[in-house]
VODRENTOR-632592 format. One line per field, with one value per residue (C-alpha): residue in one letter; x, y negated, z; residue number from 1. Coordinates in pm, whole numbers. Layout:
% residues N
rest <- [A, ...]
px <- [X, ...]
py <- [Y, ...]
pz <- [Z, ...]
nr <- [NUM, ...]
END
This chain:
% residues 200
rest <- [M, T, P, K, I, E, E, I, M, I, P, F, I, D, I, I, F, Y, V, F, A, A, I, T, V, I, S, A, T, M, V, V, C, V, R, N, P, V, Y, G, A, L, F, L, V, L, A, F, V, A, S, S, G, I, W, L, L, N, Q, A, E, F, L, A, L, A, L, I, L, V, Y, V, G, A, V, M, T, L, F, L, F, V, V, M, M, L, N, I, H, I, E, A, G, K, R, K, F, V, R, Y, F, P, I, G, L, A, I, V, G, L, I, I, A, G, F, L, M, I, L, K, Q, T, H, F, G, G, A, S, G, G, A, V, S, T, G, S, N, V, A, A, L, G, H, V, L, Y, T, K, Y, V, I, P, F, E, L, A, A, M, L, L, L, A, A, I, V, A, A, I, A, L, A, L, P, A, E, R, N, R, K, M, Q, D, P, G, K, Q, V, Q, V, K, K, G, D, R, L, K, I, I, K, M]
px <- [-2651, -2280, -2047, -1855, -1480, -1440, -1626, -1393, -1070, -1126, -1116, -822, -627, -707, -566, -247, -214, -243, 10, 263, 191, 243, 572, 688, 605, 758, 1073, 1117, 1079, 1335, 1584, 1618, 1569, 1814, 2164, 2347, 2381, 2395, 2054, 1930, 2039, 1866, 1544, 1567, 1592, 1277, 1100, 1193, 1062, 731, 701, 751, 467, 242, 348, 250, -93, -134, -46, 282, 504, 788, 827, 810, 1081, 1294, 1271, 1385, 1660, 1803, 1764, 1762, 1989, 2249, 2225, 2139, 2391, 2658, 2541, 2549, 2907, 3019, 2853, 3013, 3360, 3346, 3444, 3132, 3149, 2810, 2853, 2937, 2633, 2414, 2541, 2467, 2122, 2034, 2172, 1973, 1659, 1452, 1540, 1447, 1123, 1033, 1107, 891, 609, 635, 626, 317, 147, 223, 74, -240, -277, -245, -495, -753, -743, -930, -619, -713, -1044, -1129, -1027, -712, -581, -398, -266, -155, -346, -65, -135, 192, 267, 636, 552, 313, 573, 841, 612, 521, 875, 1049, 788, 609, 873, 1193, 1340, 1286, 1425, 1745, 1776, 1747, 2019, 2249, 2176, 2261, 2583, 2684, 2604, 2820, 3114, 3077, 3060, 3376, 3556, 3460, 3551, 3904, 4179, 4428, 4703, 4977, 4792, 4662, 4813, 4713, 4812, 4881, 4725, 4936, 5259, 5127, 5056, 5404, 5584, 5804, 5877, 6245, 6149, 5955, 6120, 6482, 6588, 6898, 7074, 7182]
py <- [-59, 11, -173, 27, 72, -134, -426, -416, -377, -672, -944, -764, -765, -1134, -1207, -1016, -1206, -1544, -1439, -1335, -1650, -1872, -1697, -1739, -2111, -2184, -1985, -2152, -2492, -2406, -2299, -2658, -2821, -2643, -2786, -2456, -2280, -1939, -2000, -2114, -1783, -1590, -1786, -1705, -1335, -1374, -1544, -1251, -999, -1183, -1208, -833, -788, -992, -772, -465, -611, -653, -283, -367, -130, -130, -509, -514, -249, -412, -743, -578, -359, -596, -942, -878, -574, -691, -1049, -1223, -1014, -1126, -1487, -1466, -1337, -1598, -1881, -1759, -1747, -2077, -2407, -2606, -2983, -3076, -3452, -3424, -3204, -3466, -3736, -3521, -3439, -3807, -3881, -3610, -3628, -3830, -3586, -3290, -3458, -3512, -3146, -3032, -3255, -3097, -2747, -2830, -2982, -2664, -2450, -2664, -2629, -2252, -2232, -2421, -2149, -1822, -1605, -1487, -1322, -960, -845, -640, -796, -534, -316, 36, 293, 538, 591, 428, 58, 137, 293, 10, -251, -77, -45, -414, -529, -334, -385, -718, -908, -743, -1065, -1277, -984, -974, -1355, -1344, -1077, -1293, -1596, -1402, -1275, -1630, -1742, -1464, -1553, -1925, -1852, -1640, -1906, -2179, -1970, -1883, -2051, -2298, -2195, -2200, -1948, -1729, -1387, -1240, -938, -931, -616, -653, -636, -345, -143, -212, -91, 214, 480, 382, 39, 182, 516, 598, 959, 1007, 1346, 1446]
pz <- [-4170, -4135, -4375, -4631, -4621, -4939, -4782, -4482, -4681, -4919, -4647, -4483, -4811, -4855, -4508, -4589, -4919, -4748, -4483, -4750, -4953, -4648, -4566, -4925, -4938, -4596, -4673, -5013, -4847, -4581, -4849, -4967, -4626, -4395, -4362, -4321, -4659, -4489, -4334, -4676, -4830, -4550, -4602, -4972, -4884, -4672, -4966, -5191, -4938, -4903, -5283, -5313, -5064, -5294, -5587, -5384, -5317, -5695, -5744, -5921, -5725, -5977, -5971, -5590, -5553, -5824, -5639, -5316, -5462, -5722, -5570, -5196, -5203, -5452, -5575, -5247, -5053, -5298, -5272, -4893, -4884, -5136, -4941, -4617, -4776, -4965, -4806, -4885, -4850, -4707, -4743, -5114, -5159, -4992, -5226, -5530, -5389, -5356, -5703, -5881, -5666, -5920, -6200, -5981, -5881, -6248, -6328, -6036, -6165, -6510, -6360, -6151, -6457, -6651, -6373, -6368, -6746, -6716, -6430, -6637, -6901, -6877, -6842, -6494, -6567, -6514, -6860, -6887, -7210, -7408, -7132, -7207, -7005, -6938, -6570, -6465, -6448, -6511, -6847, -6931, -6840, -7044, -7345, -7343, -7261, -7538, -7809, -7778, -7579, -7700, -7847, -7529, -7329, -7536, -7522, -7144, -7131, -7345, -7126, -6810, -6969, -7060, -6704, -6559, -6785, -6702, -6327, -6344, -6548, -6298, -5995, -6113, -5912, -6050, -6293, -6030, -5813, -6092, -6156, -6490, -6693, -7066, -7216, -7532, -7335, -7129, -7444, -7586, -7274, -7327, -7073, -7073, -6940, -6649, -6571, -6521, -6468, -6255, -6244, -5897]
nr <- [1, 2, 3, 4, 5, 6, 7, 8, 9, 10, 11, 12, 13, 14, 15, 16, 17, 18, 19, 20, 21, 22, 23, 24, 25, 26, 27, 28, 29, 30, 31, 32, 33, 34, 35, 36, 37, 38, 39, 40, 41, 42, 43, 44, 45, 46, 47, 48, 49, 50, 51, 52, 53, 54, 55, 56, 57, 58, 59, 60, 61, 62, 63, 64, 65, 66, 67, 68, 69, 70, 71, 72, 73, 74, 75, 76, 77, 78, 79, 80, 81, 82, 83, 84, 85, 86, 87, 88, 89, 90, 91, 92, 93, 94, 95, 96, 97, 98, 99, 100, 101, 102, 103, 104, 105, 106, 107, 108, 109, 110, 111, 112, 113, 114, 115, 116, 117, 118, 119, 120, 121, 122, 123, 124, 125, 126, 127, 128, 129, 130, 131, 132, 133, 134, 135, 136, 137, 138, 139, 140, 141, 142, 143, 144, 145, 146, 147, 148, 149, 150, 151, 152, 153, 154, 155, 156, 157, 158, 159, 160, 161, 162, 163, 164, 165, 166, 167, 168, 169, 170, 171, 172, 173, 174, 175, 176, 177, 178, 179, 180, 181, 182, 183, 184, 185, 186, 187, 188, 189, 190, 191, 192, 193, 194, 195, 196, 197, 198, 199, 200]
END
């Protein structure tokens, strides 16, 4: 009796999942273990790519492509250029790492405990919850995101905006090297102050 195609594909998909999962875990570990920050950013890109492969296996094409286009294509490229241009003091970073290692270890323990509590529940059964059968996971994701989770979505947007403003404020150079424009003075400028017509 010849095996069916479905019986052959299920072990193959499992193998691909474990390969992507192993790449993700190894890359995430190397991000915090390598000494060169540029290599750390590249390993983070690899972790994002492997995570998008796992999303594809779960038939979440939109999330996989968003992870590639947004994080790998834009955010991580920006991070990589910034890391390459900055003068990073490795020794100071090591001292801070040793100082905050117990706090980080406690946070990691809390996260693992939360994951174990979630895995004990029955959230990962075969039931589909309250999914919207629209034929497209993009439409289903948009429906759930902008109806049931609209308030957390807006709060996340505000948090990201505050993080962007804080990052720009921290990255600005000192006052003596800063060149700024005053929009109020620019609006009050008259053409006589900028333009002088000379008759030849």
